[in-house]
N, C-alpha and C positions, 0 to 999 in steps of 0.2 A: 504493500500500500504506500502510495506517495503521500508525503507530509508537506504541508505548506511551510515555507520558511517564516520565521518570526517577522512581524511587521517592521521591526527596526533595522533589519539587515539591509534592505535597499538604501535606506537613508544613510546608514553607517558607511556603506560602500561608496555612496556619492560623496560624503564628507571626506573620506580617505582619498578618493580620486581628485577632490578639489585641491589637495596638496601638490598635485602635479599640474602645472599650467597647461600641459598638452593633452590632458585627459578630457574625453567627451563627458559632458555633464548630463547624463540621462539616467533617470531613476530605474533601477532594477532591470536593466536590459543589457544583454551582451550582443554587440553588433555582429550580425552575420557577415561573413567574408564578402567584401566588395560593396557593402551597404553604406550609403552616405548618411551620416547623422548631422550633416550641415555645419553646425557652428558651436563653438565652446560656450557661448553665452546666448542661447536661443531665446530665453525669456526677455532679454533686453534688446537684442539687436536683430532679430529675425533670422532668416536662413539664406544660404547661397543656392538653394534648389531652384532650377529654372521654373519660371511661372508656367501655369497650364497652357498648353498649345491648343490649337483648334479641335483636337480630338477629345478634349475633356479629361477629367481626372477622377479616380475613385478615392473616396475618403473612408477610412475605417477607424473608429475610436477604440483604443485599447485601454480599458478602464482600470486595469490593475498595474500598469506601468507608466501611466500619465503620458502616453504618446498617441500620435496619429499616424497610421500607415497610409502612404500615398502610392497609388498605382496608376499608370497611364491607361486610360480607357481603350485606346487604339491598339494596345498590346494583347487584349483579350483574344484568345484563340490562336495566338502565335507563340513561338518559342521564347519571346521576350516578355511574356506575362510573368512579372515578378514585382517585388517591392522596389519602387524607385527610391524611397527614403522613409525613414521613421523619425518624425519630428516631435520634440517635446511640446506639451500643451499644459497650461496651468498658470497659476499666479505665484507659486512658491516652489523653487527648484529642489528644496530638501523635504518636501511633504508630498505624500501620496494623496492626491486630491480627487481622483476618480472621475475623469472625463466620461460623460454619459450622453450619447446621442448627438446628432448634428442636424442643423438646418442650413440649407444652402440658398443664398440669394438668387432670385431668378436670373439676374444678369451675370452671375458667376464671379462677381468681384469680391464678395465676402462670404464667410461661413461662420456659423455660430455653434458653440459647444457648451453644454451644461457641465458645471463642476459640482459634483455631488457632495463634497464637504471640503471645508477650508479652515485652516488653523493659523491665525495671525502669529507670526514669530517663528513658526515652523519647528521641526525636529521631533514632534511627538507622535508621528505616525497616523494612519487613518483612524477615524473614530467609529467605523462600523462598516459592515458589508452593505450591499445595495439596499437602501431603504432604512438603514439604522444609524445614519450619521446624526450627531448631536449639534453640529454647527451649521450656520447658514451656508447655503450654496451660492453659486454665481452663474451668470450666463456671460460667456466671453464672445467677443467679436474679433475675428482674425481676417487679415488681408490675404486673399487667395493668391496674390502674386508672390509673396515672400513669407507667408505664414506668420506674420508679425501681429502681435496683440495690439489692437487699436482701440479697444473699449471693453468695458465690463460693467455689469450691474449686479448688485447683491440681491438675492432673493431669499426664500425660506429654506429650511433644511431639506436635503434629499431631493434635488431636482430630478425629475423623471424624463418625460419626453419633451421635445422642443420642435415647433414647426413655424413656418413663416408664410405670410400671405402672398398672393400671386403678384402683387406689386412691390413686394420686398419691404413694406413699410412697418409691419407689425409682427412681433414674435409672440407665441403663446407657449408657456412653459408650465408643466405640472410639477407636483411635489409628491413623490412616492414615499410618504412619511409613515412607514410601518412602526417606527419607534414611538411616534405620537399615539398610535393605537394602543401599544403595549403599556405606555406610561399612564394613559387615561384609564385603561382597564384596571391597572393595579390600584389606582386611586378610587375605583368605583364610580367613575364619572360616566355620564350618558354618552351614547354614540355621537351625538351632535358636537361634543367637545373633541371628537377625534378627527373632525374635518380638516382637510388641508386646502390650500389655495391654488387657483390658476393665476399665474402671473401674466399680465398683458404688458408688453414691453415695446417701446418705440425703438425700432431696429436702427434708425439713423443716429439717434442721440444716445442710445443705450440707457434710457431712463424708464422707470416703471410708470405706466399709465394707470394701472389699477391692479388690485389683488382681489380676486373673486373667490369666496369660500364655496367649494363645490361638493366634496365628499371625502370619506376616509381613504387615504393612500391612492389618489388619482395617478394614473400612469399614462397610457397612450392617449393622445388627443388628435382629432381630425376635424376639418372644417367642411361645412356644406359647400356646394358649388358657388353659392352667392356670398359665402363667408359671413353670413349673418348668424350662423349657429355653430357652436362647437360641441362635439361629442367626445366624452371622456370615459375611459374604462376605469372603474372604481373597484378596489379590492373588496369592498363590502357587498359583492354580488350585484352590482348596479352599473348602469350607464347614466352618467350625468349629462343633461342636455342644457346648454347655456345659451340664452338668447342675447347675442352680442350687440344687437341693434339698440338695446335699451341702455340708458345712461347708467343705471345700476342693474347689471344683467341678472335677471331671475334665473334660477336653476331648478330644473325638473329632474327627479331621479326615478329611474325605471329599473325594477328588479329583472335580472336576466332570465329567470325561470320561476315557476311556482315552487313554493317550499324552499326558496333561497335562504341562505344564512345572513349574517351581518358582518360587521368589521372584525369582530373578535373571532367568530367561527364561520368564515365563509365556506360555502360548499362548492363554489365554482371558481372563484379567484380570477375575475377578468383582469387581463394584463395588457393585451395588445388589441388594436383595431385595424381593420382594413376596409376601405370604403369603395363601393362601386362607383365608377365614373359616369355611369349611365342612369342607374336607378336611384343613386344616393343611399342605398341600403348600407347599414353599418354592420360589418361582420365582426363579432366579438370573440376573441381568442380567450377561452377560459381554461386555465391551467389545471385546476383540480379535477374538474369534471371531464376534461379531455375532449371538449367539443367546441365547435365554432357555432355561435348563436347569432341570430339575425334580428336586427332592429329595423322596423319600418319607419322611415323618417317622416312620412306624412301623418300617420296615426300616432307616432311616438309610442308604439307598443312592440313587444317582442313577438316573433312568429315561431312558436315552438316546433311547428311541423317542418320548419326549414332547417333546424339544427343539424349539423354534420358531425357525427362522432368520429374520432380518430383514435389511433392506438397509443398516443402519447400527447403531452401538452402542446397545443398549438401556439405559435408565436406571431411574428410580424410577417404578413403575407403581402401579395401584390396582385392587382388586377391588370389584365390587358386593357388597352384604351377603349376597345369596343364593349367591355364589360362581360364578355362571353366566357372568360376563363379566369379562375382564381388559383394562384399558386400559393400554397400554404405550407410553410415548413413546420415540422413538429418534432419534439424531442423524444427521448427514450429510444425510439427506433432510429431517429435521425434520418428523416426522409423528407422529400418535397412532394406533397400531395397535389395532384392536378384535379381541380374540382370544377364541375359544371354548376355554376351558381343558380341556374334556372331550376335544375332538378335536385341539386344537392348531392349529386353522384360523384364519388371519387373515381375519375376515369382511369387514372394510373398513378404510379408513384415512382419517383426517382430516388434510388437509394444513395445516401451520401456517406454512410459510415465507412464503407470500403475504401473511399477516397481520403479517409483521415478526418472526417467531420465528427466532432463530439459536441453535443449540446448546441444544435443549430439554433440560430437566434433570429435572423432576418433574411429576406430575399428582396432584391431590387432588380427591376428589369432594365436592360440596356435600351436606348432609344428605339432601336428597331424591333425590340421585343423577341429577339431570337435567342438571347442569352439571359440567364438568371444569375445575378451575382449574389452568392449565398455566404453569409458570415457565420462561423461556428465558434462558440466560446472556448472550447477546449476544456481542460480540467481545472482552470483558474490558477494553475501553477506553471505549466509549460505553455508555450505559445499556442494561440488559436490559429484558425485558418480561414482563408477566403477561397471560395470555389467558383469557377465559371462553369455553368451548366448549360449544355446545348438543349434548349427546350423542345426542339423538334425531334431530335434523336433520343432525348431522355438520358443523356450520358454526361459525366463530368469530364470536361475537356481541358481543365487546368486547375492547379492548386497553388496558392501562395501562402507561405507561413507569415503570420503577422505578429502582433504583440500579445500580451497576456490579457485574457478575458476581453476579447473584442465584442462589442455589443451593438454596433450599428454599421451599416454600409450605405453610402450615399454617393451621388454622382455630381461632380462640380462641372458646370457647363464650360465648354471650351472657349478660349479667347482668340480672336483673329491675330 
């Protein structure tokens, strides 16, 4: 059995490396041969990595070594499919801060990363696993040309998902604060005291516009086509529906199934959302019940007859642009289910485990929708993986080793 190294070892290694002015200052990462880590002082001066070209770039957040893996999109399916660079991300070079999920500006000039916990002064190690950090988090804004930090805003503990509007003006960030649930439960407090917020952030100025109380441990967030409504997966066996058009956005909460549990004893554990681009239906990935449940956006009710059972916990999926196919990764078996959303039928599965995938987390489709980019967490001790899946043939066509505990994959638009 593999054992995770003590939390202080990466920080200690970094401090020791700091005694050598030629040492790369990256927390908990051993650079693979030929991999460019860019610059000794990345938190202050940016990087020397070439800016994204017209082909675009793949971004992968590595939450347990505070880095971002960069892969050129046009290398997918070629022998050059590899990690271009692994760049540090965060506010404190001696603290594991846990970058979690990314949002990319529509123009491809900036990207945004959630920081799940932050300790001013540094040196004390991470304060908890995903969802159990005790300190406030941050949302960071980075320049896509040189990966330089250009802005940040402080939010609540345990930032979860982060998304951006179509015009690039507004960010929405959830807070997957399971620690708050545990603390309130120990104090005998009601479930209403366990609610966490949705942060609404001005993406240009990186200032908070509003904090909206939504539900206990909200994670995935998606917007309706007109961006007047936000849908949020809540650990309390619910979907929170937020009416963003109102000055003080009202929140409606819908249980994902009859006989659902609550924040302390959830029976389904909604975690991820995938939204149909044609019908607007919200497909809810529930980890405990191992099914994908469907919310009707018009009636704001669940459709139990449409639920799709899987052999393991479903995660972050992706629809084709015509809404006719849903690709849903799920764990335990570590496979990519190809689902007909109209009938709820699993048409086929792409097995990922044989290609080295452990704990699949998310799939993102390339612009031509022929390839699925699938990120797998790994065992949270050794590096995770990024896989290119030929969606026509149903085969893995390439694998890239990335950082420790990767938890998101996104595509940065190419620049001329």
